[in-house]
C-alpha positions as MATLAB code, in Angstrom:
seq = 'MAAPQVFTSREMIEKLISFDTTSHLSNLDLIDFVESYLASHGVKSRRVMNEDRTKANLFATLGDETQAGGIVLSGHTDVVPVEGQDWSSDPFSVVERDGKLYGRGTSDMKSFIALVLSRVPEFLKAGPKIPVHLAFSYDEEVGCLGVRPMIDSIIRDLPRPQVVIVGEPSSMKVVNAHKGIHSYNTKVTGLEFHSSQTHLGVSAIQYAAELITFLMQLADEMRERGDASGRFSPPCTTINIGTIQGGTALNIIPKSCSFLWEYRPLPDADPSEIITRFNAHVEEDVLPRMRAVFPGASIETTVRAQSPGLAALDGDPGETLVMKLAQCNSAEAVSYNTEAGLFQLADIPTVVCGPGDIAQAHKPDEFIELSQIAECETFMKRLAEYVSGQSI';
ca = [
     212.867   57.181   38.298;
     215.416   57.512   41.097;
     215.923   54.583   43.413;
     214.176   54.808   46.804;
     216.322   56.374   49.491;
     217.216   53.967   52.293;
     218.432   54.953   55.755;
     219.142   52.936   58.851;
     217.691   54.260   62.091;
     221.080   55.663   63.062;
     221.609   57.323   59.689;
     218.173   58.940   59.782;
     218.718   60.215   63.322;
     222.023   61.747   62.242;
     220.376   63.369   59.229;
     217.502   64.945   61.173;
     219.754   66.165   63.993;
     221.944   67.926   61.400;
     219.121   70.374   60.651;
     219.111   73.279   63.107;
     215.374   73.623   63.605;
     215.469   75.708   66.770;
     211.992   77.204   67.091;
     213.007   80.741   66.091;
     214.422   79.372   62.807;
     212.763   77.846   59.746;
     212.256   74.082   59.533;
     211.867   74.049   55.738;
     215.219   72.396   54.974;
     214.214   69.429   57.119;
     210.743   69.366   55.570;
     212.284   69.457   52.068;
     214.416   66.446   52.944;
     211.546   64.420   54.441;
     209.272   65.255   51.520;
     211.956   64.150   49.030;
     212.642   60.973   50.992;
     208.964   60.014   51.075;
     208.572   60.847   47.381;
     211.406   58.419   46.572;
     209.135   55.724   48.027;
     206.132   56.923   46.035;
     204.524   58.635   49.027;
     202.937   62.027   48.450;
     203.128   64.671   51.168;
     201.240   67.865   51.769;
     202.393   70.901   53.653;
     200.437   73.097   56.025;
     202.365   76.368   56.093;
     202.564   79.100   58.704;
     201.367   82.595   57.775;
     204.720   83.928   56.570;
     205.561   80.619   54.853;
     208.833   80.163   56.736;
     207.730   76.953   58.442;
     205.594   73.961   57.575;
     203.854   70.957   58.982;
     204.151   67.869   56.815;
     201.403   65.285   56.491;
     201.630   62.041   54.513;
     199.835   58.707   54.411;
     201.240   55.219   53.872;
     198.347   53.310   52.350;
     194.824   54.447   51.490;
     194.159   57.751   53.265;
     190.412   57.476   52.576;
     190.156   54.404   54.787;
     188.892   54.905   58.329;
     190.715   53.671   61.407;
     194.229   54.763   60.514;
     197.145   55.176   62.899;
     198.654   58.663   63.218;
     202.341   58.880   64.145;
     202.916   62.433   65.334;
     206.040   64.381   66.215;
     207.364   67.944   66.263;
     210.355   68.962   64.172;
     211.492   71.964   66.232;
     213.998   71.905   69.082;
     214.885   74.251   71.938;
     217.910   76.588   71.767;
     221.464   75.549   72.614;
     222.750   79.086   73.271;
     224.202   79.503   76.744;
     224.435   75.752   77.291;
     227.738   73.983   77.913;
     227.839   71.239   75.277;
     230.858   68.918   75.087;
     230.279   68.323   71.350;
     228.516   69.940   68.394;
     224.799   69.742   69.293;
     223.856   69.335   65.634;
     226.175   66.420   64.957;
     225.399   63.061   66.548;
     228.166   61.671   68.742;
     228.074   58.216   70.337;
     229.520   57.705   73.814;
     228.891   54.876   76.286;
     225.813   53.484   74.558;
     224.203   56.887   74.047;
     223.701   59.188   71.079;
     224.273   62.862   71.922;
     222.749   65.783   70.028;
     220.009   68.373   70.240;
     216.726   66.600   69.590;
     217.984   63.055   70.103;
     215.521   62.597   72.951;
     213.055   65.412   72.244;
     212.053   64.212   69.713;
     213.758   63.710   66.374;
     214.724   60.115   67.129;
     211.053   59.121   67.067;
     210.527   60.843   63.728;
     213.711   59.224   62.396;
     212.605   55.768   63.500;
     209.233   56.270   61.823;
     210.846   57.438   58.570;
     213.481   54.714   58.460;
     210.674   52.130   58.700;
     208.690   53.513   55.754;
     209.892   50.701   53.426;
     208.764   48.149   56.014;
     205.333   49.776   56.346;
     204.916   49.797   52.563;
     206.315   46.348   51.863;
     203.159   44.336   52.470;
     200.771   47.056   51.369;
     199.207   48.406   54.580;
     195.593   47.353   55.037;
     195.308   50.048   57.719;
     196.694   53.472   56.735;
     199.601   54.958   58.659;
     199.466   58.747   58.746;
     202.642   60.746   59.388;
     202.063   64.123   61.040;
     205.169   66.252   61.626;
     204.669   69.722   63.100;
     206.535   72.963   63.766;
     206.678   75.221   66.848;
     205.651   72.703   69.491;
     208.296   74.086   71.836;
     206.768   77.574   71.808;
     203.165   76.660   72.566;
     202.100   73.779   70.302;
     201.377   76.329   67.583;
     202.019   74.481   64.341;
     200.042   71.315   64.937;
     196.725   73.143   65.320;
     196.089   73.865   61.616;
     197.314   70.365   60.754;
     194.772   68.842   63.144;
     192.083   71.007   61.521;
     193.133   69.588   58.148;
     193.055   66.003   59.437;
     189.561   66.216   60.888;
     188.288   68.101   57.827;
     189.786   65.924   55.090;
     190.242   62.405   56.506;
     188.161   59.650   58.072;
     188.601   59.548   61.818;
     191.807   57.730   62.840;
     191.561   55.057   65.508;
     194.471   56.513   67.516;
     197.224   59.118   67.477;
     200.617   58.123   68.870;
     202.593   61.216   69.885;
     206.207   60.078   70.093;
     207.441   62.370   72.858;
     210.080   60.742   75.072;
     208.296   58.395   77.463;
     210.939   55.644   77.704;
     208.593   53.677   75.406;
     205.970   53.543   78.130;
     202.393   54.374   77.211;
     201.192   57.679   78.661;
     197.453   58.361   78.631;
     197.316   61.489   80.819;
     199.337   64.653   81.209;
     198.915   68.173   82.535;
     197.997   71.215   80.484;
     200.042   74.397   80.261;
     198.973   78.050   80.358;
     201.634   80.758   80.243;
     201.336   84.533   80.526;
     203.247   87.814   80.480;
     202.108   90.302   83.113;
     203.269   93.903   82.750;
     202.793   96.351   85.638;
     203.011  100.086   84.910;
     203.300  102.546   87.784;
     204.650  106.077   88.253;
     208.311  107.037   88.462;
     209.375  109.325   91.329;
     212.374  110.059   93.485;
     212.897  107.151   95.839;
     212.558  109.431   98.861;
     208.962  110.231   97.854;
     207.408  106.818   98.051;
     203.984  108.311   98.880;
     203.893  110.086   95.488;
     205.140  107.320   93.237;
     203.658  103.946   92.332;
     206.255  101.175   92.423;
     205.670   98.668   89.625;
     208.052   96.226   91.288;
     206.234   96.430   94.621;
     202.877   95.625   93.038;
     204.372   92.932   90.815;
     205.750   91.347   93.996;
     202.239   91.426   95.470;
     200.881   89.664   92.399;
     203.593   87.025   92.559;
     202.839   86.510   96.256;
     199.169   86.022   95.351;
     200.158   83.401   92.745;
     202.290   81.585   95.294;
     199.324   81.540   97.678;
     197.262   79.969   94.892;
     200.078   77.466   94.381;
     199.868   76.530   98.073;
     196.104   76.064   97.699;
     196.583   73.841   94.651;
     199.117   71.790   96.576;
     196.622   71.267   99.399;
     193.951   70.158   96.939;
     196.346   67.586   95.549;
     195.626   65.077   92.808;
     192.543   62.956   93.259;
     193.783   60.428   90.701;
     197.027   59.817   92.588;
     198.892   59.521   89.273;
     200.902   62.723   88.897;
     204.250   63.922   90.208;
     204.109   66.524   91.615;
     200.610   65.540   92.698;
     198.869   68.869   92.043;
     198.324   71.740   89.660;
     201.559   73.777   89.713;
     202.407   77.476   89.273;
     205.833   78.822   88.333;
     207.304   82.314   87.935;
     209.871   82.090   85.142;
     211.438   85.538   84.734;
     211.041   89.037   86.168;
     212.367   92.351   84.864;
     211.918   95.881   86.150;
     213.342   99.078   87.540;
     215.926  101.615   86.415;
     218.052  102.559   89.414;
     218.048  102.258   93.189;
     216.981  105.871   93.711;
     214.073  105.767   91.248;
     210.670  104.372   92.096;
     210.249  101.877   89.244;
     207.738  102.687   86.535;
     207.557   99.245   84.963;
     207.959   95.603   85.872;
     207.031   92.495   83.939;
     207.130   88.817   84.757;
     206.511   85.584   82.872;
     204.538   82.901   84.639;
     202.744   79.669   83.953;
     200.515   77.088   85.513;
     200.111   73.429   84.643;
     196.644   72.197   85.572;
     195.716   68.600   86.158;
     193.669   67.335   83.199;
     190.450   67.173   85.246;
     190.915   70.662   86.770;
     189.158   73.813   85.573;
     191.828   75.250   83.222;
     190.561   78.812   83.624;
     190.336   78.968   87.433;
     193.791   80.376   88.161;
     193.804   83.102   85.502;
     190.222   84.056   86.410;
     191.091   84.444   90.080;
     194.313   86.285   89.227;
     192.470   88.787   87.021;
     189.792   89.312   89.669;
     192.471   90.042   92.281;
     194.053   92.565   89.914;
     190.797   94.382   89.188;
     189.249   94.296   92.649;
     192.259   94.772   94.939;
     195.550   95.783   93.323;
     194.598   98.242   90.582;
     192.292  100.377   92.791;
     195.156  100.952   95.235;
     197.574  101.843   92.446;
     195.118  104.211   90.764;
     194.309  105.956   94.012;
     197.810  107.456   93.691;
     198.170  107.486   89.890;
     195.028  107.075   87.702;
     197.183  106.047   84.740;
     198.546  102.932   86.457;
     197.882   99.640   84.665;
     198.351   95.877   84.838;
     198.188   94.011   81.540;
     198.331   90.226   81.265;
     198.695   88.649   77.832;
     198.577   84.991   76.860;
     201.863   83.482   75.664;
     200.748   79.881   75.122;
     197.941   77.543   76.047;
     197.787   73.810   75.484;
     195.275   71.417   77.031;
     196.045   68.428   79.168;
     195.508   64.831   78.146;
     192.769   62.964   79.992;
     192.852   59.210   80.443;
     190.391   57.232   78.334;
     190.739   53.892   80.061;
     189.654   50.994   77.913;
     189.760   52.921   74.634;
     190.541   50.453   71.797;
     193.242   52.700   70.382;
     194.992   52.933   73.726;
     194.671   49.164   74.165;
     196.317   48.651   70.774;
     199.295   50.885   71.637;
     199.748   49.145   74.979;
     199.837   45.828   73.140;
     202.398   47.174   70.661;
     204.542   48.512   73.511;
     203.935   45.380   75.609;
     202.819   47.495   78.566;
     200.320   46.288   81.133;
     199.336   49.746   82.322;
     199.450   53.368   81.212;
     201.179   56.213   83.033;
     200.633   59.918   83.709;
     203.259   62.648   83.304;
     203.528   66.331   84.207;
     205.019   67.612   80.955;
     202.774   68.843   78.149;
     202.547   67.601   74.548;
     200.446   68.031   71.425;
     198.407   65.001   72.490;
     195.794   67.079   74.306;
     195.055   69.012   71.117;
     194.429   65.812   69.170;
     192.165   64.603   71.973;
     190.331   67.944   71.924;
     189.548   67.153   68.268;
     187.909   63.905   69.442;
     190.711   61.615   68.299;
     191.917   59.045   70.876;
     195.536   59.870   71.661;
     198.408   58.518   73.725;
     202.061   59.418   74.159;
     204.684   56.748   73.489;
     208.199   57.391   72.271;
     211.869   56.626   72.830;
     214.093   58.579   75.180;
     213.793   60.069   78.624;
     212.118   63.448   79.195;
     214.755   64.077   81.875;
     217.265   64.599   79.034;
     215.116   67.087   77.136;
     216.224   70.733   76.868;
     219.570   70.053   78.591;
     223.129   70.435   77.337;
     224.496   67.118   76.101;
     221.003   65.809   75.439;
     221.126   62.115   74.627;
     219.131   59.002   73.880;
     220.219   55.510   74.883;
     220.789   53.002   72.096;
     218.587   50.564   73.996;
     215.673   52.975   73.609;
     216.241   53.119   69.862;
     216.193   49.332   69.710;
     212.993   49.197   71.758;
     211.276   51.669   69.443;
     212.457   49.694   66.399;
     210.708   46.633   67.841;
     207.565   48.723   68.430;
     207.592   49.882   64.801;
     208.094   46.317   63.584;
     205.006   45.205   65.523;
     203.056   48.176   64.160;
     204.075   47.297   60.588;
     202.849   43.744   61.162;
     199.563   45.015   62.609;
     198.748   47.387   59.722;
     199.602   44.647   57.199;
     196.976   42.399   58.785;
     199.237   40.107   60.794;
     198.472   39.207   64.371;
     200.651   40.781   67.062;
];
C-alpha cells in the first residue's frame, strides 16, 4: 500500500490553483487528485456527476458517516475566467509577494479547500468521534448548479449534520446572513423598418430601454424600503443591468435587443416580487403597445440562475459552535451570494466562514494574505480538537 500523501497548506494551495477549473471547463483533473489524495489516507469518496459527466462534486467523510451531528466543510472547485484581465503573473501558478499569495482561486475559494485537505491527517489522527464531511462542488460561479444534487444526496443518505461551514472568503469572520441572487435574460423582438418610418416599425431597443427604466424605478423603491435588519451594505434589495445588445445600423429600426439583469433580495424579502412585477408590466403595458403596431412582437424573459439568501438563525447551536471555533463574538451579514442558502433550504444549519477577502474575488491578481491562511489553520486545529472530543 502506498504511503499517505502529505502536503503543507502552501503546497496544497499551489496544487489546487494549478488546475484550471474555470466554470466552462471540466474539474475532473482536480477531483481525480483529491480523490487519490483522500484514498491514500484510507478515506473513500463518492462523486455526484453532472449530466454529461464532464464535471463532478466530491463527497467524503472522515469518521463514521452514519453518525448524526457531523460537521460539513463545503467549498466550490470552479473559478471565474481570467480572459481579458491584466495579470502580472500566471494566474494558475501561485506567486508570493509582500505576504500575499497570488493566483486565481487563492481567495475564492481554493485556499479553504486546500486548508481542509492538508489537515486530513490531523482530523484522522485521534479518530474523530464526530464525523467531518467534505463537500466539494462544481459550477458555483454560474448559479450554484453543482451543489444541488450533492445536497439531495446528503439529506437522502446521511443523518442530519449539526452545521455546514461554507468556506467562502469572509476574512475568517462568521457570516450568518446573505442576500439571494436571481438573474435573467430578457429578449425584446420588434419589427425592422427604415429609420425614417418610426411609426411603422417597432424598436426593440426603445422598448428594452423602457423595461430597464422600469427596473431602475423598482430599484429606487427597494432603496427607499431599505433593510429593516440594519445589517447589509448596501442596505436594500439591489437591481443591476449587466449587459445589453441590440440593433444593426443607425438607419434601421432595431428588430432585436436583449439584456442581462439581476436582483439580489434581502433574505427576508419576497424573492419573487421583482420578477412578478416586471412580468406584469410587460404583459399589461409594454407588449400591448408593441403589438398594436406589430402583432408578432414579443418579450421573452428566461431564468439564468437563482440561489436563495441565507437567513440568520440566531442562537443555533451549530452557529454557536462555529463562532467559538473562529473566536468571534458576533456574526455578520454580507451582500454576496453563496451555496449556504441552498443548504439552509434543505433544513441544515449553515454559516459562511473562510479565509480571504471577498474584495479580491474575481479580480486580476487575486490574492490571499498569509495571515488569513494562518488564521484558518488555527480554526482547523480547533475543529480537529473538537471532533476528537477535546474541549475548545
